[in-house]
C-alpha positions as CSV (number, residue, x, y, z in Angstrom):
1,M,6.1,-68.4,78.0
2,A,8.0,-71.2,75.7
3,S,11.7,-71.2,76.0
4,S,14.7,-73.2,75.6
5,Y,15.4,-73.3,79.0
6,S,17.6,-76.7,80.2
7,C,15.5,-78.9,82.5
8,A,16.9,-81.8,84.4
9,H,17.5,-84.8,82.1
10,G,18.7,-88.3,82.8
11,I,17.8,-90.8,85.4
12,G,16.6,-89.0,88.4
13,A,15.7,-86.1,87.1
14,A,11.6,-86.9,86.7
15,M,11.5,-85.8,90.6
16,E,12.0,-82.3,89.2
17,W,9.2,-82.6,86.5
18,P,5.8,-81.5,86.9
19,S,3.6,-83.9,89.0
20,F,-0.4,-84.5,88.4
21,W,-1.2,-81.9,91.1
22,Q,1.0,-79.3,89.8
23,L,-0.4,-79.8,86.2
24,V,-4.1,-79.2,87.4
25,T,-3.6,-76.6,90.0
26,E,-0.6,-74.2,88.1
27,P,0.2,-72.8,85.2
28,H,0.8,-75.4,82.1
29,P,1.7,-75.5,78.4
30,R,-1.3,-73.9,76.7
31,A,-1.4,-77.7,74.9
32,Y,-2.7,-79.4,78.1
33,N,-6.0,-77.6,77.6
34,Y,-6.9,-80.1,74.8
35,L,-4.4,-83.3,75.2
36,I,-6.2,-83.7,78.3
37,P,-9.7,-83.7,77.1
38,M,-8.5,-85.4,74.1
39,A,-7.1,-88.3,76.4
40,F,-10.0,-88.7,78.7
41,T,-12.2,-88.9,75.7
42,G,-10.5,-91.1,74.2
43,F,-10.0,-93.5,77.3
44,A,-13.8,-93.2,78.0
45,L,-15.4,-94.1,74.7
46,T,-12.6,-97.3,74.2
47,A,-14.3,-98.2,77.8
48,A,-17.7,-98.0,76.4
49,A,-17.2,-99.8,73.3
50,L,-15.1,-102.7,74.9
51,M,-16.5,-103.6,78.3
52,P,-19.9,-105.3,76.9
53,M,-17.4,-107.6,75.0
54,L,-15.2,-108.3,77.5
55,V,-18.1,-109.0,80.5
56,R,-19.3,-111.3,78.1
57,L,-16.1,-113.1,77.9
58,V,-15.8,-113.3,82.0
59,L,-19.4,-114.6,82.5
60,A,-18.4,-117.4,79.2
61,R,-15.7,-118.3,81.5
62,R,-17.6,-118.4,84.7
63,A,-20.2,-120.2,83.6
64,D,-18.9,-123.6,84.6
65,K,-17.9,-123.7,87.9
66,E,-14.6,-126.4,87.4
67,P,-13.5,-125.3,83.7
68,P,-11.2,-127.4,82.4
69,A,-7.8,-126.4,82.0
70,A,-7.8,-125.9,78.6
71,L,-10.8,-123.8,78.5
72,K,-8.8,-121.3,81.8
73,T,-6.1,-121.7,79.3
74,R,-7.5,-119.9,75.9
75,F,-9.2,-117.3,77.9
76,V,-5.9,-115.9,79.6
77,Y,-5.0,-116.0,75.8
78,L,-8.2,-114.5,74.5
79,F,-8.7,-111.7,77.3
80,V,-5.0,-110.2,77.3
81,P,-5.4,-109.2,73.7
82,A,-8.9,-108.2,73.6
83,S,-8.3,-106.2,76.7
84,T,-5.0,-104.6,75.1
85,P,-6.7,-101.2,73.2
86,L,-8.5,-100.5,77.0
87,V,-5.3,-100.7,79.0
88,I,-3.5,-98.8,76.6
89,A,-6.0,-95.9,76.6
90,A,-5.8,-96.1,80.0
91,L,-2.1,-96.0,80.6
92,Q,-2.0,-93.1,77.8
93,L,-4.2,-91.0,80.1
94,V,-1.9,-91.6,83.2
95,V,0.9,-90.2,81.0
96,V,-0.9,-87.0,80.0
97,M,-2.0,-86.3,83.5
98,A,1.1,-86.9,85.3
99,P,4.1,-85.6,83.3
100,R,6.8,-86.7,86.0
101,V,5.7,-90.8,85.7
102,W,5.4,-90.4,82.1
103,K,8.5,-92.7,81.3
104,I,7.5,-95.3,83.6
105,F,4.0,-95.6,82.4
106,G,5.7,-95.8,79.1
107,I,8.0,-98.7,80.0
108,L,4.2,-100.3,81.4
109,S,2.9,-99.9,77.9
110,A,5.6,-101.7,76.3
111,C,5.0,-104.6,79.0
112,V,1.5,-104.7,77.7
113,E,3.0,-104.7,74.1
114,A,4.8,-107.4,74.7
115,S,2.3,-109.3,76.5
116,A,-0.3,-109.1,74.0
117,F,1.7,-110.5,71.1
118,F,2.8,-113.1,73.1
119,C,-0.6,-114.3,73.8
120,F,-1.6,-113.7,70.4
121,L,0.5,-115.8,69.1
122,Q,-0.1,-118.7,71.7
123,L,-3.9,-117.9,70.8
124,I,-3.0,-118.8,67.1
125,L,-1.6,-121.9,68.0
126,D,-3.9,-123.0,70.3
127,F,-7.0,-122.2,67.4
128,I,-4.8,-124.6,65.1
129,G,-4.2,-127.4,67.9
130,G,-7.8,-127.4,68.9
131,G,-7.4,-126.3,72.1
132,G,-5.1,-128.3,74.7
133,G,-4.6,-130.4,71.7
134,D,-1.5,-132.2,70.2
135,L,0.4,-128.9,67.8
136,A,2.6,-131.7,66.3
137,A,-0.6,-133.7,65.2
138,A,-2.7,-131.0,63.8
139,L,0.3,-129.3,62.0
140,P,0.2,-132.0,58.9
141,R,-3.6,-131.6,58.4
142,L,-3.0,-128.2,57.6
143,T,-3.4,-126.9,53.7
144,P,-0.3,-126.6,51.9
145,S,0.7,-122.8,51.5
146,K,3.2,-120.6,51.1
147,L,5.1,-119.7,54.3
148,W,7.7,-116.9,55.3
149,C,7.9,-115.7,51.2
150,C,5.8,-115.8,48.5
151,C,8.2,-117.2,46.2
152,S,8.7,-120.5,48.1
153,S,6.8,-123.8,47.3
154,A,3.5,-124.1,49.0
155,R,4.3,-126.7,52.2
156,V,2.3,-127.7,55.4
157,P,4.0,-125.8,58.6
158,T,5.9,-127.9,60.9
159,L,7.5,-127.8,64.7
160,R,10.6,-125.9,63.1
161,D,8.0,-123.1,61.6
162,V,6.5,-122.6,65.2
163,L,9.6,-122.4,66.4
164,A,11.2,-119.9,64.8
165,A,8.0,-118.0,65.2
166,R,8.4,-118.3,68.9
167,V,11.9,-116.9,68.6
168,L,10.4,-114.1,66.0
169,V,7.7,-112.7,68.6
170,G,10.4,-113.6,71.8
171,Q,13.4,-111.3,70.0
172,F,10.5,-108.4,69.8
173,M,9.3,-108.9,73.7
174,V,13.0,-108.2,74.3
175,V,13.6,-105.2,72.4
176,V,10.4,-103.2,73.0
177,I,11.1,-103.5,76.6
178,A,15.1,-103.0,76.3
179,V,14.3,-99.7,74.4
180,S,11.8,-98.0,76.8
181,L,14.0,-98.9,79.9
182,L,17.1,-97.3,77.7
183,E,15.0,-94.4,77.1
184,L,15.0,-93.6,80.7
185,N,18.3,-91.8,80.2
186,D,17.0,-89.1,77.9
187,D,20.9,-88.0,76.7
188,W,21.9,-91.6,75.6
189,A,18.2,-91.9,73.8
190,K,19.2,-88.9,71.8
191,A,22.1,-89.4,71.0
192,H,21.5,-92.7,69.5
193,N,17.5,-92.2,68.7
194,S,18.4,-93.4,64.9
195,F,20.0,-96.4,65.8
196,I,17.0,-97.2,68.4
197,A,14.2,-96.3,66.0
198,I,15.5,-98.8,62.9
199,V,16.1,-101.6,65.8
200,D,12.6,-101.2,66.9
201,T,11.0,-101.3,63.5
202,V,13.1,-104.0,62.3
203,S,11.7,-106.0,65.4
204,L,8.4,-105.0,64.9
205,V,8.5,-106.4,61.4
206,L,9.9,-109.4,62.4
207,C,7.3,-110.2,65.1
208,V,4.4,-109.2,62.6
209,V,6.0,-111.6,60.0
210,A,6.3,-114.4,62.4
211,E,2.7,-114.1,63.2
212,L,1.4,-113.3,60.0
213,T,3.5,-116.8,58.4
214,L,1.2,-118.7,61.3
215,I,-2.1,-117.0,60.3
216,R,-1.3,-117.9,56.7
217,A,-0.5,-121.4,57.5
218,G,-3.7,-122.2,59.5
219,H,-6.4,-120.1,57.2
220,D,-8.3,-122.9,57.1
221,V,-9.0,-123.4,60.6
222,L,-8.4,-119.8,62.0
223,S,-10.5,-117.9,59.5
224,Q,-13.6,-118.6,61.6
225,H,-12.1,-117.1,64.3
226,N,-12.0,-113.5,62.7
227,I,-8.4,-114.1,63.2
228,H,-7.4,-110.6,60.6
229,A,-9.3,-108.4,62.7
230,K,-8.2,-109.2,65.9
231,F,-4.3,-109.3,64.8
232,W,-5.2,-105.6,63.3
233,T,-6.4,-104.6,67.0
234,M,-3.2,-105.1,68.1
235,K,-0.9,-104.1,65.0
236,G,-3.1,-100.8,64.3
237,L,-2.7,-100.0,67.7
238,F,1.0,-100.4,68.4
239,V,2.3,-98.8,65.1
240,A,0.1,-95.6,65.7
241,N,1.5,-95.4,69.2
242,T,5.2,-95.7,68.0
243,F,4.2,-93.8,64.8
244,T,2.6,-90.6,66.9
245,R,5.7,-90.4,69.1
246,R,8.4,-90.1,66.2
247,F,6.1,-87.8,64.2
248,F,5.7,-85.3,67.2
249,S,9.6,-85.5,68.2
250,R,10.2,-84.1,64.8
251,F,8.0,-80.9,65.6
252,I,8.5,-80.4,69.3
253,T,11.9,-80.2,70.6
254,E,12.0,-77.1,72.8
255,N,11.4,-77.3,76.7
256,Q,8.8,-75.1,78.5
257,H,9.8,-73.3,81.5
258,I,5.6,-72.1,83.0
259,G,5.8,-71.1,86.4
260,G,8.7,-72.3,87.9
261,L,8.1,-75.7,86.5
262,C,10.0,-77.3,83.4
263,Y,8.0,-79.5,80.7
264,T,10.7,-80.9,78.8
265,G,10.6,-81.4,75.2
266,E,10.4,-85.1,75.5
267,T,7.5,-84.8,78.3
268,L,5.4,-82.7,76.0
269,V,6.1,-85.2,72.9
270,S,4.7,-88.2,75.1
271,G,1.6,-85.6,75.8
272,F,0.9,-85.4,72.0
273,S,1.5,-88.9,71.1
274,A,-0.2,-90.3,74.4
275,A,-3.4,-88.4,73.4
276,S,-3.5,-89.2,69.9
277,T,-2.9,-92.6,70.9
278,A,-6.3,-92.7,73.4
279,L,-8.2,-91.3,70.6
280,I,-6.7,-94.1,68.1
281,A,-7.7,-96.5,70.4
282,V,-11.7,-95.9,69.8
283,P,-11.9,-97.4,66.5
284,V,-9.5,-99.7,67.8
285,A,-11.9,-101.1,70.2
286,L,-14.9,-100.7,68.4
287,L,-12.8,-103.6,65.8
288,A,-11.9,-105.7,68.8
289,A,-15.1,-105.6,70.4
290,C,-16.5,-107.3,66.6
291,A,-13.1,-109.7,66.5
292,F,-13.5,-111.1,70.0
293,G,-16.4,-112.6,71.8
294,P,-17.2,-116.0,73.6
295,Q,-17.7,-117.9,70.7
296,D,-13.8,-118.0,70.5
297,L,-14.2,-119.9,73.5
298,L,-15.8,-122.9,71.8
299,F,-14.2,-126.3,71.5
300,P,-15.1,-128.6,68.4
301,T,-15.3,-132.0,69.9
302,V,-16.4,-135.4,68.8
303,A,-17.9,-138.3,71.2
304,A,-14.7,-140.7,71.3
305,P,-14.0,-143.0,74.1
306,N,-11.1,-143.2,75.7
307,G,-9.7,-141.1,73.2
308,S,-7.5,-137.7,73.0
309,A,-8.4,-134.6,71.6
310,A,-6.0,-135.4,68.7
311,D,-8.1,-138.7,68.2
312,A,-11.2,-136.9,68.6
313,A,-10.4,-134.4,66.1
314,E,-9.4,-136.8,63.6
315,A,-12.6,-138.4,64.1
316,S,-14.2,-135.5,63.3
317,Q,-12.4,-135.1,60.3
318,G,-12.9,-138.5,59.0
319,A,-16.6,-138.3,59.7
320,S,-17.0,-134.8,57.6
321,A,-14.9,-137.2,54.7
322,A,-17.0,-139.5,54.6
323,A,-19.9,-137.9,54.7
324,E,-19.3,-135.6,51.9
325,A,-18.0,-139.0,50.1
326,E,-21.7,-140.6,50.0
327,G,-23.2,-137.0,49.3
328,E,-21.4,-137.3,46.0
329,A,-21.7,-140.7,45.5
330,E,-25.7,-140.0,45.4
331,S,-25.8,-137.3,43.5
332,E,-23.0,-134.6,42.0
333,G,-25.8,-132.0,41.6
334,E,-27.0,-132.1,45.5
335,A,-26.1,-129.8,48.1
336,E,-23.7,-131.5,50.8
337,A,-25.7,-131.9,53.9
338,D,-24.9,-129.9,56.7
339,D,-23.1,-131.6,59.7
340,D,-23.6,-131.4,63.1
341,I,-21.1,-130.4,65.3
342,D,-21.2,-130.6,69.3
343,V,-19.3,-128.0,70.6
344,E,-17.9,-127.5,74.4
345,V,-17.6,-124.3,76.5
346,G,-16.6,-125.3,79.9
347,G,-18.8,-128.5,81.1
348,R,-21.9,-127.3,78.5
349,Q,-22.6,-128.9,75.4
350,A,-24.0,-127.1,72.6
351,T,-24.4,-127.8,68.8
352,L,-23.6,-125.6,65.5
353,R,-24.8,-126.2,62.5
354,D,-22.5,-125.2,59.6
């Protein structure tokens, strides 16, 4: 039966909470009769939606037995955010199934969240820099845009803007993990709940603003990579995770003592939040399956003997500009001819047509 029985709290109290085996073999709160199926269904559907795309990414990466360093780096930056919905769904399933260790897996979820935002930031910069190219040389070629504030004047981003974005994303990585560690102490976290919520929210907003600023700055380059869909696969899932936890914490406050086992209010909140997040991961995984793909491993290149990646990019832009000027000179009404762009995945060459 449910009651206001005082369960053990604080660091080390988790050893007195129900284990996975006790949850499935002994009497438990009625809510777990549907929380467990919800979490398992969410994980299974997320895996079904996301695994084909992840397999294609791995196969594209392994197509070349000796891939260049730039391809290896981009694969990591691409694979981490692409697989995040599946990893989060798996962690949420464990949170529901093992009440005793839900806080440990909450910390792991925070680490996944931090790593996903970091890799996404690096992926944006890698797209803008052309994959291992000179970022400082690529930034001035971007179209001027309003950075950081809509009321600011349009300009191209600089390395200082990139540094500011790195700092804002870095502070979020520190804050989100620190908050999950502080919440190990139930009493302290409950007493400072409002403060934690404000710090966590402000930190996330600053991180989001930083990445959106870079997306706006590099829109000409990033639009071909479905960058907005990629961004929402992370933001949507993590916002949903935070929102569901705070939502259920408003309504679930009492502990439940059943059959000699105590389920704390925080444990029940984590179960409801985890099951909901696992289901939300399904549409997010469908979006990720469309947003990510092997095409993101392609590097536009132009043959340039003894030239760097930056030189090749400049040559590519120069060739495109010359072709456009020649077409306009011949006839203003004629459609521009399609340009052939050589792209390279690992050691393979392919031709794309705009």
